[in-house]
FIMINU-741215 format. One record per residue: residue in one letter; x, y, z of N, C-alpha, C in turn. Coordinates in steps of 0.2 Angstrom, whole numbers. Example, Ala and Ser with C-alpha at 12.3 -4.5 7.8 and 13.67 -1.06 7.14 Angstrom:
2
  rest    n.x    n.y    n.z   ca.x   ca.y   ca.z    c.x    c.y    c.z
     A     66    -28     39     62    -22     39     66    -16     39
     S     64    -11     35     68     -5     36     64      0     39
//
This chain:
404
  rest    n.x    n.y    n.z   ca.x   ca.y   ca.z    c.x    c.y    c.z
     M   -101     11     78   -107      8     77   -111      7     84
     S   -117      6     84   -121      6     90   -121     -1     94
     I   -119     -6     90   -119    -12     94   -112    -14     97
     A   -112    -19    101   -106    -21    104   -102    -25     99
     A    -98    -22     95    -95    -25     90    -90    -31     92
     G    -86    -30     97    -82    -35     99    -85    -42    101
     A    -90    -41    105    -94    -47    107    -98    -51    101
     F   -100    -47     97   -104    -49     91    -99    -53     86
     E    -93    -50     85    -88    -52     81    -85    -59     83
     S    -85    -60     90    -82    -66     93    -86    -72     91
     R    -93    -71     89    -97    -76     88    -97    -78     81
     L    -94    -75     77    -94    -76     69    -89    -81     67
     P    -90    -84     61    -85    -89     58    -79    -85     57
     P    -73    -88     57    -67    -84     56    -67    -79     50
     G    -69    -82     44    -69    -78     38    -73    -72     38
     S    -79    -73     41    -84    -68     41    -82    -63     47
     A    -79    -65     52    -77    -61     57    -71    -56     55
     A    -67    -58     50    -62    -54     48    -65    -49     43
     L    -70    -51     39    -73    -46     34    -77    -41     38
     F    -80    -43     44    -84    -39     48    -79    -33     51
     A    -74    -35     53    -69    -30     56    -66    -26     50
     E    -65    -29     44    -63    -25     39    -67    -19     37
     F    -74    -21     37    -79    -16     35    -78    -10     40
     G    -77    -11     46    -75     -5     51    -69     -2     49
     A    -64     -5     48    -57     -2     46    -58      2     40
     Q    -61      0     35    -62      4     29    -67     10     29
     A    -71      9     34    -76     15     36    -72     20     39
     E    -67     19     43    -63     24     46    -57     27     42
     A    -55     23     37    -50     25     32    -52     22     25
     P    -56     26     22    -59     23     16    -54     24     10
     P    -54     19      6    -49     18      0    -49     25     -4
     N    -43     27     -5    -42     33     -9    -46     39     -6
     G    -47     39      0    -50     44      4    -57     46      2
     D    -61     41     -2    -67     43     -5    -73     42      1
     P    -76     47      3    -81     47      8    -87     42      7
     T    -89     42      0    -95     37     -1    -93     30      0
     I    -86     28     -1    -84     21      0    -84     20      8
     G    -82     25     12    -82     25     19    -89     24     22
     S    -93     28     19   -100     27     22   -103     20     20
     F   -101     18     14   -104     11     13   -102      6     18
     H    -95      6     19    -92      1     24    -95      2     31
     A    -96      8     33   -100      9     40   -107      6     39
     A   -110      7     34   -117      4     33   -117     -3     33
     A   -112     -6     29   -111    -13     28   -110    -17     35
     Q   -106    -14     39   -104    -17     46   -111    -17     50
     E   -114    -11     50   -120    -11     54   -126    -15     51
     S   -126    -16     45   -132    -20     42   -130    -27     43
     Y   -124    -29     42   -122    -36     44   -124    -38     51
     A   -123    -34     55   -125    -35     62   -132    -36     64
     T   -136    -32     60   -143    -31     61   -148    -33     56
     N   -146    -35     50   -150    -37     45   -148    -44     42
     Q   -153    -49     44   -152    -56     43   -151    -57     35
     G   -155    -54     31   -154    -55     24   -147    -53     21
     F   -145    -47     23   -139    -45     21   -133    -49     24
     R   -134    -51     30   -129    -56     33   -128    -62     30
     N   -134    -65     27   -134    -71     24   -130    -70     17
     L   -131    -65     14   -128    -63      7   -120    -63      8
     I   -118    -60     13   -111    -59     15   -108    -66     17
     N   -111    -69     21   -108    -76     23   -108    -81     17
     R   -113    -80     13   -112    -85      7   -107    -83      3
     Y   -106    -76      2   -100    -74     -2    -93    -76      1
     V    -92    -75      7    -86    -77     11    -85    -85     10
     S    -90    -89     10    -89    -96     10    -87    -98      3
     L    -88    -94     -2    -86    -96     -9    -80    -92    -12
     E    -78    -87     -9    -72    -83    -11    -66    -87    -11
     T    -62    -87    -16    -56    -90    -16    -50    -86    -14
     V    -51    -80    -14    -45    -75    -11    -46    -74     -4
     D    -42    -77      0    -42    -77      8    -39    -70     10
     N    -42    -65      9    -39    -58     11    -45    -54     13
     A    -46    -51     19    -52    -48     21    -52    -41     17
     S    -46    -37     16    -46    -31     13    -48    -32      6
     Y    -46    -37      2    -49    -38     -4    -56    -40     -4
     Q    -58    -44      0    -66    -45      1    -70    -39      2
     A    -68    -35      7    -72    -29      8    -72    -24      2
     N    -66    -24     -2    -66    -20     -8    -71    -22    -13
     K    -71    -29    -13    -75    -32    -18    -83    -31    -17
     V    -84    -32    -10    -91    -31     -8    -94    -24    -10
     F    -89    -19     -9    -91    -12    -11    -92    -11    -18
     K    -87    -14    -22    -88    -14    -29    -94    -17    -32
     A    -96    -23    -29   -102    -26    -31   -108    -22    -30
     A   -108    -18    -24   -114    -13    -23   -114     -7    -28
     H   -108     -5    -28   -106      1    -33   -109      0    -40
     S   -108     -6    -42   -110     -8    -49   -117     -7    -50
     L   -121     -8    -45   -128     -8    -46   -131     -1    -48
     Y   -126      4    -47   -128     11    -49   -124     14    -55
     M   -121      9    -58   -116     11    -64   -120     14    -70
     P   -126     11    -72   -129     14    -78   -131     21    -77
     F   -128     25    -82   -128     32    -81   -135     35    -80
     K   -140     32    -84   -147     34    -84   -150     34    -77
     V   -148     30    -73   -151     30    -66   -149     35    -61
     R   -144     38    -63   -141     43    -58   -144     50    -60
     T   -146     53    -54   -150     60    -55   -146     65    -50
     A   -149     71    -50   -145     76    -47   -145     75    -39
     T   -150     71    -37   -150     70    -30   -148     62    -28
     G   -146     59    -33   -145     52    -33   -138     50    -32
     Y   -136     44    -33   -129     41    -32   -124     45    -37
     P   -118     46    -34   -116     45    -27   -117     51    -23
     Y   -121     56    -25   -122     63    -21   -126     62    -15
     G   -123     63     -9   -127     63     -3   -127     56      0
     Y   -123     51     -3   -124     44      0   -120     44      6
     D   -123     45     11   -120     44     18   -122     38     21
     E   -120     36     27   -121     30     30   -129     28     30
     L   -133     33     32   -140     32     32   -143     30     26
     T   -141     34     20   -143     32     14   -141     25     12
     W   -135     23     13   -133     16     11   -137     11     15
     M   -138     13     22   -142      8     26   -149      7     23
     H   -152     13     21   -159     12     18   -159      8     11
     D   -154      9      7   -153      5      1   -152     -2      2
     I   -147     -4      7   -146    -11      9   -152    -14     11
     T   -156    -11     15   -162    -14     18   -167    -15     13
     A   -168    -10      8   -173    -10      3   -171    -15     -3
     N   -165    -16     -4   -163    -19    -10   -159    -26     -9
     L   -156    -27     -3   -152    -32     -2   -154    -37      3
     S   -159    -36      6   -162    -40     12   -165    -46      9
     D   -168    -46      3   -172    -51      1   -168    -55     -5
     A   -166    -61     -4   -162    -64     -9   -165    -65    -16
     R   -172    -64    -16   -175    -64    -22   -176    -58    -26
     S   -174    -52    -23   -174    -46    -27   -169    -45    -32
     P   -171    -42    -38   -166    -41    -43   -159    -38    -41
     Q   -159    -34    -37   -153    -31    -34   -149    -36    -31
     S   -152    -40    -26   -148    -45    -23   -145    -50    -27
     I   -149    -52    -33   -147    -57    -37   -141    -54    -41
     E   -141    -48    -43   -136    -45    -47   -130    -44    -42
     M   -131    -42    -36   -125    -42    -31   -122    -48    -31
     R   -125    -54    -30   -122    -60    -30   -118    -62    -36
     A   -121    -60    -42   -117    -61    -48   -111    -58    -48
     N   -111    -51    -46   -105    -47    -46   -100    -50    -41
     L   -102    -53    -35    -97    -56    -31    -94    -62    -33
     R    -97    -65    -38    -93    -71    -41    -88    -69    -47
     R    -88    -63    -49    -83    -60    -54    -77    -58    -50
     P    -71    -59    -54    -65    -57    -51    -64    -49    -52
     L    -61    -46    -47    -60    -39    -47    -56    -37    -54
     Q    -58    -32    -57    -54    -30    -63    -53    -22    -62
     T    -49    -19    -67    -48    -12    -66    -46    -10    -73
     S    -48     -4    -75    -46     -1    -82    -44      7    -80
     R    -40      8    -76    -39     15    -74    -33     18    -79
     D    -36     22    -84    -31     24    -89    -26     29    -86
     K    -27     32    -81    -22     37    -78    -16     33    -76
     R    -16     27    -75     -9     23    -74     -5     23    -80
     A     -7     25    -86     -3     26    -91      2     31    -90
     I      1     36    -86      6     41    -85     13     38    -83
     V     12     32    -79     19     29    -77     23     27    -83
     L     19     24    -88     23     21    -94     25     27    -98
     S     21     32    -99     23     37   -104     29     41   -101
     F     29     42    -94     35     45    -91     41     40    -92
     L     41     34    -91     46     30    -91     49     29    -99
     A     44     29   -103     46     29   -110     49     35   -112
     G     47     41   -110     50     47   -112     57     48   -108
     A     57     46   -102     64     46    -99     69     42   -102
     L     67     36   -103     72     31   -106     74     33   -113
     S     69     36   -117     71     38   -124     76     43   -124
     Q     78     46   -119     83     51   -119     90     48   -120
     E     91     42   -118     97     38   -119     97     32   -123
     R     92     31   -126     92     24   -130     86     25   -135
     E     87     21   -140     82     20   -145     78     13   -144
     F     72     14   -144     68      7   -143     68      3   -149
     E     71     -2   -149     72     -7   -155     66     -9   -158
     G     64     -6   -164     58     -8   -167     52     -4   -165
     G     54      1   -161     48      5   -158     46      3   -151
     L     43      7   -147     41      6   -141     35      0   -141
     T     37     -5   -137     32    -11   -136     31    -12   -129
     V     24    -13   -127     22    -14   -120     18    -20   -120
     H     19    -24   -115     15    -29   -113     11    -27   -106
     D      5    -27   -106      1    -26   -100     -2    -32    -98
     Y      0    -35    -92     -2    -41    -89     -8    -40    -85
     G    -13    -43    -86    -19    -42    -82    -23    -36    -84
     S    -22    -34    -90    -26    -29    -93    -33    -30    -93
     S    -38    -25    -92    -45    -25    -93    -47    -20    -98
     S    -49    -23   -104    -51    -18   -109    -46    -14   -112
     N    -39    -15   -110    -34    -12   -113    -34     -4   -113
     H    -37     -2   -107    -37      6   -107    -30      9   -106
     V    -26      6   -103    -19      9   -102    -16      9   -109
     L    -16      4   -113    -13      3   -119    -16      8   -124
     K    -23      8   -124    -26     13   -128    -24     20   -127
     S    -24     22   -120    -22     29   -119    -15     30   -121
     L    -10     25   -121     -4     27   -124     -4     27   -132
     A     -8     23   -135     -8     23   -142    -11     30   -145
     L    -16     32   -141    -20     38   -143    -16     44   -140
     R    -11     43   -136     -7     49   -133    -12     53   -129
     H    -17     50   -126    -22     54   -122    -18     58   -116
     P    -20     64   -115    -16     68   -110    -17     66   -103
     N    -12     64   -100    -12     62    -93     -6     66    -90
     Y     -8     69    -84     -2     73    -81     -2     72    -73
     A      4     72    -70      4     71    -63      7     77    -60
     K      5     78    -53      8     83    -49     13     80    -45
     I     19     82    -44     25     80    -40     25     84    -34
     V     26     81    -28     27     85    -22     33     82    -18
     D     35     86    -14     41     84    -10     39     80     -4
     A     44     78      0     43     74      6     38     77     11
     Q     37     83     11     33     87     15     26     88     12
     G     25     86      6     19     86      3     18     93     -1
     H     23     97     -1     23    103     -5     24    103    -12
     Y     20    106    -16     21    106    -24     28    107    -26
     D     31    103    -30     38    104    -32     37    105    -40
     K     38    112    -41     36    114    -48     42    112    -53
     S     48    111    -51     53    109    -55     52    102    -57
     A     51     98    -52     50     90    -53     44     89    -57
     T     39     93    -56     33     92    -60     34     93    -67
     R     38     99    -68     39    101    -75     43     95    -79
     I     48     93    -75     53     87    -78     49     81    -79
     F     45     79    -74     41     73    -75     36     73    -81
     N     32     79    -82     28     79    -87     31     81    -94
     M     37     84    -93     41     85   -100     43     78   -103
     F     45     73    -98     47     67   -101     40     63   -104
     S     35     64   -100     29     61   -103     27     64   -109
     G     27     70   -110     25     74   -116     30     72   -121
     F     37     71   -120     42     70   -125     40     63   -128
     Y     38     58   -124     36     52   -127     30     53   -132
     K     25     57   -129     19     58   -133     20     61   -140
     S     25     66   -140     26     70   -146     30     66   -151
     G     33     60   -149     37     56   -153     33     51   -157
     R     36     45   -158     33     40   -162     27     36   -159
     G     27     37   -152     22     34   -148     22     26   -148
     L     17     23   -146     17     16   -145     17     12   -152
     M     21      8   -153     21      4   -159     17     -2   -159
     R     18     -6   -153     14    -12   -152     13    -12   -145
     G      6    -14   -143      4    -15   -136      0    -22   -136
     Y      2    -26   -131     -1    -33   -130     -4    -33   -123
     G    -11    -33   -123    -14    -34   -116    -16    -41   -115
     I    -13    -44   -110    -15    -51   -108    -20    -51   -103
     E    -26    -53   -105    -32    -53   -101    -36    -59   -101
     A    -38    -62    -95    -41    -68    -94    -48    -68    -95
     Q    -51    -62    -94    -59    -62    -95    -60    -61   -103
     P    -65    -65   -105    -67    -64   -112    -71    -58   -113
     P    -71    -55   -120    -75    -49   -121    -82    -51   -120
     T    -86    -46   -119    -93    -47   -117    -97    -41   -119
     N   -103    -42   -122   -108    -36   -123   -113    -36   -117
     N   -112    -40   -112   -117    -41   -107   -117    -34   -103
     P   -122    -30   -102   -122    -24    -99   -120    -24    -92
     R   -122    -30    -88   -120    -31    -81   -113    -32    -80
     A   -110    -36    -85   -103    -37    -85    -99    -30    -86
     Q   -102    -26    -91    -98    -20    -92    -99    -15    -86
     N   -105    -15    -83   -106    -11    -77   -101    -13    -72
     W    -99    -20    -71    -94    -22    -66    -87    -20    -68
     L    -85    -20    -74    -79    -17    -75    -78    -10    -74
     K    -84     -6    -76    -84      1    -74    -83      2    -67
     S    -87     -2    -63    -87      0    -56    -80     -2    -53
     C    -77     -7    -55    -70     -8    -53    -65     -3    -55
     S    -67      1    -60    -62      6    -63    -63     13    -60
     L    -69     15    -58    -70     22    -56    -73     22    -49
     D    -70     26    -45    -73     27    -38    -78     32    -39
     P    -83     32    -34    -88     37    -34    -86     44    -35
     S    -81     46    -32    -78     53    -33    -76     54    -41
     Q    -75     49    -45    -73     50    -52    -79     50    -56
     L    -85     49    -54    -91     48    -58    -93     55    -61
     D    -96     56    -67    -98     62    -69   -104     65    -65
     P   -104     71    -65   -111     74    -62   -116     72    -67
     P   -122     72    -64   -128     70    -68   -128     76    -74
     R   -131     74    -80   -131     78    -85   -135     84    -84
     E   -141     84    -80   -145     89    -79   -142     95    -74
     Q   -136     93    -71   -132     98    -67   -128    102    -71
     V   -126    100    -77   -122    103    -82   -125    108    -86
     A   -123    114    -86   -127    119    -90   -122    121    -96
     G   -124    118   -102   -121    120   -108   -114    116   -109
     V   -109    118   -106   -102    115   -108   -101    109   -103
     K    -99    103   -106    -97     97   -102    -90     97   -101
     E    -87     97    -95    -80     96    -94    -78     88    -96
     F    -73     87    -99    -70     81   -101    -67     78    -95
     N    -70     73    -92    -67     70    -85    -66     63    -85
     D    -66     60    -80    -64     53    -79    -69     48    -82
     E    -75     49    -81    -80     45    -84    -81     46    -92
     D    -80     52    -94    -79     53   -102    -74     49   -105
     T    -68     50   -101    -62     46   -104    -63     39   -104
     Y    -66     36    -98    -67     29    -98    -71     27   -104
     E    -77     30   -106    -81     28   -111    -77     29   -118
     L    -73     34   -119    -70     35   -125    -65     29   -126
     L    -61     27   -121    -56     22   -122    -60     15   -122
     T    -65     14   -119    -69      8   -120    -71      7   -128
     E    -73     12   -131    -75     12   -138    -69     12   -143
     A    -63     14   -141    -58     15   -145    -55      9   -148
     R    -52      8   -154    -49      2   -157    -43      4   -160
     P    -38      7   -157    -32      8   -160    -28      2   -163
     P    -26      2   -169    -23     -4   -173    -17     -7   -170
     Q    -13     -3   -166     -7     -6   -163     -8     -9   -156
     V    -14     -9   -154    -16    -13   -148    -19    -19   -149
     H    -16    -25   -146    -19    -31   -147    -21    -35   -140
     T    -25    -39   -140    -27    -43   -134    -26    -50   -135
     I    -23    -53   -130    -21    -60   -129    -26    -62   -123
     R    -30    -67   -125    -35    -70   -120    -31    -76   -116
     G    -30    -75   -110    -27    -80   -106    -25    -78   -100
     N    -23    -82    -95    -20    -81    -89    -13    -80    -89
     F    -10    -74    -87     -3    -73    -87      1    -78    -83
     L     -2    -81    -78      1    -86    -74      2    -93    -78
     N     -1    -94    -83     -1   -100    -87     -2    -99    -94
     L      3    -95    -97      2    -94   -104      2   -100   -109
     S     -2   -100   -114     -2   -106   -118      5   -105   -123
     P      7   -111   -125     13   -110   -130     12   -105   -136
     E      6   -105   -138      4   -100   -144      5    -93   -141
     H      2    -91   -135      3    -84   -133     10    -83   -131
     H     13    -88   -128     20    -86   -126     24    -85   -132
     H     23    -88   -137     27    -87   -144     25    -80   -146
     K     19    -78   -146     17    -72   -148     21    -66   -145
     L     21    -67   -138     25    -62   -134     32    -62   -135
     A     35    -68   -136     42    -69   -137     44    -66   -143
     S     40    -66   -148     41    -63   -155     40    -56   -155
     N     37    -53   -150     36    -46   -150     38    -43   -143
     K     45    -44   -141     47    -43   -134     46    -36   -132
     A     45    -35   -126     43    -28   -123     49    -24   -120
     D     48    -18   -121     52    -13   -118     50    -12   -111
     L     43    -12   -110     40    -12   -103     35    -17   -102
     A     35    -21    -97     30    -26    -95     27    -23    -89
     F     20    -22    -90     17    -18    -84     12    -23    -80
     F     13    -22    -74      8    -26    -69      5    -21    -65
     S     -1    -19    -66     -4    -14    -62    -10    -17    -57
     H     -8    -17    -51    -13    -20    -46    -16    -26    -48
     V    -12    -31    -50    -14    -38    -52    -10    -43    -47
     L     -4    -41    -45      0    -45    -42     -2    -46    -35
     S     -6    -42    -32     -9    -42    -25    -14    -48    -25
     Q    -17    -50    -31    -21    -56    -31    -17    -63    -32
     N    -10    -62    -33     -6    -68    -35      1    -67    -31
     A      0    -65    -24      6    -63    -20     11    -69    -20
     P      9    -75    -19     13    -81    -18     18    -82    -24
     H     16    -79    -30     19    -81    -36     23    -75    -39
     I     24    -70    -35     28    -64    -38     35    -65    -41
     S     39    -69    -37     45    -70    -39     45    -75    -46
     T     41    -79    -46     40    -84    -52     37    -80    -58
     I     33    -75    -57     30    -71    -62     36    -67    -65
     S     40    -63    -61     45    -59    -63     50    -63    -67
     K     52    -69    -64     57    -74    -68     54    -76    -75
     N     48    -77    -75     45    -80    -81     44    -74    -86
     T     44    -68    -84     43    -62    -88     49    -60    -91
     M     55    -61    -88     61    -58    -90     63    -60    -98
     P     62    -67    -99     64    -69   -106     59    -65   -112
     L     54    -62   -110     49    -59   -114     51    -51   -115
     L     56    -49   -112     58    -42   -112     64    -42   -117
     K     64    -36   -120     70    -34   -124     76    -34   -120
     R     82    -33   -123     89    -33   -119     89    -28   -114
     R     86    -22   -114     86    -17   -109     79    -16   -106
     G     75    -21   -107     68    -20   -105     67    -20    -97
     M     61    -18    -95     60    -17    -88     53    -20    -86
     I     52    -23    -81     46    -25    -77     44    -19    -73
     V     38    -16    -74     35    -11    -71     29    -13    -67
     V     29    -11    -60     24    -14    -56     21     -8    -52
     N     14     -7    -53     10     -2    -48      7     -6    -43
     E      8     -5    -37      5     -9    -32      6     -6    -25
     Y      1     -8    -21      2     -6    -13      6    -12    -10
     A     13    -10    -10     18    -15     -9     24    -12     -6
     E     28    -16     -4     35    -14     -1     40    -19     -3
     V     46    -17     -4     52    -22     -5     54    -25      2
     P     54    -31      3     57    -34      9     64    -33      9
     P     67    -31     15     74    -30     15     78    -36     14
     D     76    -42     15     80    -48     14     79    -51      8
     N     75    -48      3     74    -52     -3     71    -46     -8
     P     75    -43    -12     73    -37    -16     70    -40    -23
     Q     70    -47    -24     68    -50    -30     60    -51    -29
     T     57    -49    -24     50    -50    -23     47    -44    -20
     L     41    -44    -19     37    -38    -16     32    -41    -10
     N     32    -37     -5     27    -39      0     21    -35     -1
     I     15    -38     -2      9    -34     -3      6    -32      4
     L      4    -26      4      1    -23     10     -6    -25     11
     D     -8    -28     17    -15    -29     18    -19    -23     19
     D    -16    -18     23    -20    -12     25    -18     -6     20
     W    -19     -8     14    -17     -3      8    -21      3      8
     Y    -26      3     11    -31      9     12    -29     14     18
     A    -25     11     22    -24     14     29    -22     22     29
     S    -17     23     24    -15     30     24    -12     31     16
     K    -11     38     15     -8     39      9     -1     37      7
     W      1     37      1      8     36     -1     10     28      0
     L      5     24      0      7     17      1      7     14     -6
     C      4     17    -11      4     14    -18     11     17    -21
     Q     14     12    -24     21     14    -27     22     11    -34
     T     26     14    -38     28     11    -44     35      8    -43
     F     36      2    -45     43     -2    -45     45     -3    -52
     V     52     -4    -52     55     -6    -59     60    -12    -57
     L     60    -17    -61     65    -22    -61     68    -23    -68
     S     74    -21    -68     78    -21    -75     81    -27    -77
     K     80    -29    -83     83    -35    -86     91    -34    -86
     A     93    -28    -87    100    -27    -88    103    -27    -81
     S    100    -26    -76    103    -26    -69     98    -29    -64
     P     97    -36    -65     92    -39    -61     94    -40    -53
     E    101    -39    -52    103    -40    -46    101    -34    -41
     L     99    -29    -44     96    -23    -40     89    -25    -37
     G     86    -29    -40     79    -31    -38     74    -26    -40
     F     68    -26    -36     63    -21    -37     65    -14    -34
     L     65     -9    -38     67     -2    -35     60      2    -35
     P     58      4    -30     53      9    -30     55     16    -32
     I     52     19    -37     54     25    -40     49     31    -39
     I     43     29    -38     38     34    -37     33     32    -32
     R     31     36    -27     26     34    -22     20     39    -24
     W     14     36    -24      8     39    -26      3     40    -20
     E      0     46    -20     -5     48    -15    -10     43    -14
     S    -12     40    -20    -18     35    -21    -17     32    -27
     S    -21     26    -28    -20     22    -35    -22     26    -41
     H    -25     32    -40    -27     36    -46    -21     39    -50
     C    -15     39    -46     -8     41    -50     -9     48    -52
     E    -11     53    -48    -12     60    -50     -7     64    -46
     V     -5     62    -40      0     66    -36      5     61    -33
     G     11     62    -35     17     58    -33     23     61    -30
     Q     27     57    -27     33     59    -24     39     54    -27
     I     44     58    -29     50     54    -32     54     51    -27
     V     56     45    -28     61     41    -23     68     43    -26
     E     71     48    -24     77     51    -27     82     46    -27
     E     83     42    -22     89     37    -22     89     32    -28
     N     83     31    -30     82     26    -36     80     29    -43
     I     78     35    -43     76     38    -49     81     39    -54
     S     88     40    -51     93     41    -55     95     36    -60
     H     92     29    -59     93     24    -64     89     25    -70
     I     84     30    -69     79     31    -75     80     38    -77
     A     79     43    -73     79     50    -75     84     54    -70
     P     90     54    -71     95     58    -67     93     65    -65
     D     89     68    -70     87     75    -69     83     76    -63
     L     79     71    -61     74     71    -56     78     69    -49
     A     84     67    -49     87     65    -43     91     70    -40
     A     91     76    -43     94     82    -40     91     84    -33
//
């Protein structure tokens, strides 16, 4: 930036100073390597220092935010701005996210977020009061792989049952129910394409999809359903990075490729009968909801990027989830985390989750062998779960063929 960042930062309140520094860090290493996100954070840091209206907006947000984590807050500020561009009709061939560099973001922040009375500023503040959500259906690849691998040596009692804790719109469960095609590329430790491991991984996923499929899925979701377009834009902005958005319709000649945004819209509208929603907080299930889950115990209990918002409670969450699993069930976690060497029964959430690739991992905790604790079985290049590395020393518990 052009200002003396250190001197300016030293004069800020602690919470705002941490977020100011985080803007700079995520500008240098944007989440999932998305350049539009990096450009926004660079513009946000510069605008915070030079634009009083934007600085007031951010300071107000920090004073009200209950999650005391600067990386979470910076991510949320970006999602709140990203959401302003979600309605498909406002995106054009020269518009968002195409060409959104730091200067373009600076222009938009100055034009739209400097005045607290502007519609964009009002909507931005409303977004910042919402909890982060996500509905990335590609994470279903983790569950379809595990279901296919485990089905090689067991029958799922009463059919495959999945509990998705912290689900948003049940996209993962819907993807499983509809057997929507998801594939992953597996690479070795040097990042080279591993044809054999990729074939085996996707074979297991395909084996699950060609079988009986999902019998019952329960999504535990705290947010009530809504037809509010702004709330729907918020969920979409949390779920899709700029790089995953469709090209504008006028850029497509004739044939439209079926891509991430199309899939998002398809799954939002889908209503497969085997997918059910339980409205409530998984940290504090009502007796009625607990009984419902206990009566339909899970083969796989899925926590995808929700434990980071509940880091102090991870051991308690896993302990409370175990009775809701079938005899050989598993807790499955997708998270930017690592297993602490002195306590494998919990996870340490990474604050600098965006700093480099391969920090997102899939962990399993088995009811049949809880003494092993959380085992990382797959490292992912990003949270999109498209390119993975097998953790060979642990995958033998799931798929011995991949441990060779």
